[in-house]
N, C-alpha and C positions, 0 to 999 in steps of 0.2 A: 330807952331799952328796947329790944326788938324782940316779938313774943309769935309763936306760936298758936296754934289750934290740932286736936287731937281729932279726926273724924272715924267715923265709922263705915265701911265700904260694902256695898249694899252686897246680897249674900245671893246676885247671879246667876250660879248655878246650884243652889240649896242643898249645900252643903253642912248647913249648918254651922259651920265655923267660922270664928268671927275674924275680921281684916281690919285693919287700919291703915290710915297713910296723913299724912300731916301736911296742913295749910299755914302757909307765914301768916299772919296780921298783916294790914295794909295799914302804916300810920298816916297817909294822906297821900297826895299827891304835890308832887316837886316840880318846879315850874324853871323858866328861865331864870328869874331876877334871882331865886335862892343859889341854883346853879355859880350863876356870878358872885353871889356874894362866898361861895364856897373857894372859888377858884380862888379871887382875888388874895384870899389869905394866904395862900402861896406865892402868888404873883402880885405883890406886892406895887411895883414899880409902873404896872397898868393900870388905868384906870376902870370901871364897870362899861361904859361905851365903849372901849375898846375891847375887852374881853367876850360882852353882847354882841359886839360885830364880828369878832371868830367864830364866834358860838353860827352866825346867823351863816354864814358863809361857809362852813364845813357843812348845816344839812343842807344851803341849795344848792353848796355843789355836789354833796353825794346823791341830788338829788339825778345829778346834768349828766353824770357818771352812768348812774343805774340805767335814763334814759337812754344811755347811748349806744346801750344790749350789754353794758358788767358787770362783772360781783364784783363790789366795794370789802373792800376787807381792813377795818383798820384797825392797825397791829396794839395789842397788846389787846382787846375790844372784843370785836367782831367779824363776822360778815354779814352783809346784802345785799338780798335778792329778789329780784320782782317775780307774782305770781301770778300768771295770766289766766282770764277765766272770758266765759263768753258775754256782752252787754244783749243785756233784758230787748225781747225782741217787740222789736215795734212792725205792726201792719201798715203805715202808715209812708215810712220811711221809702223813699225813694229808690234809696242805695241801691248799688246791684255791683256784684261782686265777679271776679274772673268766671268765663264760666255761665253768665247769663241770670245767673240764680238771683230773682229780686225776694227785695227787703232782706239780705240776708241779715246775720248777728253777726255783729263787729268784735273781733278780739280784742281786748281790752285791759291794763292792769287794774289788778282786782285786790294786790293786798302788797307788803311789800317783808319778805320774812329777813330775819333773822336767827344767824347761828354764833352764842357764844367762843370764844376760842376758852379751852378746860384752862388753863392756866389763869384768867381772867378771873372763874369761875372760882375757882379751890385761892385765888384771894382774898378775893371779897367774903369765901369761908372761912376762912383765917381769922378774918375781921369780925365778924357774924359771931360764931358761934361761941368763943368765949364770954359774946353778953345774953344768950337768945336762953329765951326763958317760956314756961310753956301758959298761956294764961286759959286757965281752968273757968273762968269765971264765963266768958260766952261757947264753951261746949255744948250746952244741954242744948241750946238754940236752934243749932249748927250738928244736929247727932247726926240724920240722914239729910239724901238731897229729900228735895221737895216737892217731890211729884215724883207717882206711878210710873214704870214701863211705858204703863199703853199712854201715858198723859205724857211723857218724855214723846213717843213716838206722835202724839197731833202737833207737840211745837217742834218739831223736826219738820217736819210737813208742812206746818206754817211755816215754819220759815225761809225751804227752798221753796214757795212757790214765791212768797214775796221778793226770795234774794236771784232767785236761778239754780244757785246753788249754794251746799253747807257747809265750811269747812270742821277738823277736828275741834279748833279753838273755839266754834260757836257753838258745838254741841256742850261744850264742858260749862261753855254760860249759861246757855239755856235748863241743863240740866240737872248745874250742880253738882256731878258727880267729878270728881279728879282725873286726870287727862288720862292715863294707864287703866281706868275704869272705864269711861266716853269711846276710849277707842278700842277696848273690849267688846264695848255693847254695840255698838256701830261696827263692827266687822259682824255679830253674833243677827243682827236687824239687818246687815245688806247682802246676808248670807241665806235670810227666808226667803222662799217663792213667795210666799204669801204676804211679806211689807213690800210697798211699791222706794224703797227705798234702794241705790246701788252706788257703787263707787266708780268712780270715775280716777283716772292717773295713780301715780303713786310718791312714797316717802316723803316729803314737804310740799309735794305737790297733789295730793289727795285731797277729792273735794266728791260731794254725797247729791245729789240728785234726786227727784223722781220717774220714776220708771215710766213713759207714758205704754201703755196697754189698748 
């Protein structure tokens, strides 16, 4: 039975008004074995090895097409696209780029973005909503994010210094905030000249880096 938590949103603007958001409770991770078992309930004429082979071939082919520079759309599901970033700087690398710049950072694939089709999301919602229940038992332990704003800034800077940049999804994981609240707070932080965190890129390709002074 799918369940969700109700969380209180931190009062970043100091209005004193309580606002809430809702988070799905994870029931665990499902891998290829369980996917194959469920698919075989529909395609009984196919063996588990054949279905697993199809899944593996799909994964490999999507990666190959993305590497060729295309966006991949799986009809009825959504679209995959690549996100680029800079490689970690290495002063020992003798690599030279155009213009004779030594030890230049290399552009590399940092992530794969996925955008779900609305029809697929509506279909999942119709299956889930009829059985969705609120889990009140664990809510008192996750009422608020685990850190203060100052602690979140330190966590963000530490992550950026280790990885070179930070995405919104990374900040959500670090801070414990909802995606909406994390996005709002990052916008405030990047606009604050006293905090060395600045935004680069836009929309799904926006990242946050440390401003070098």
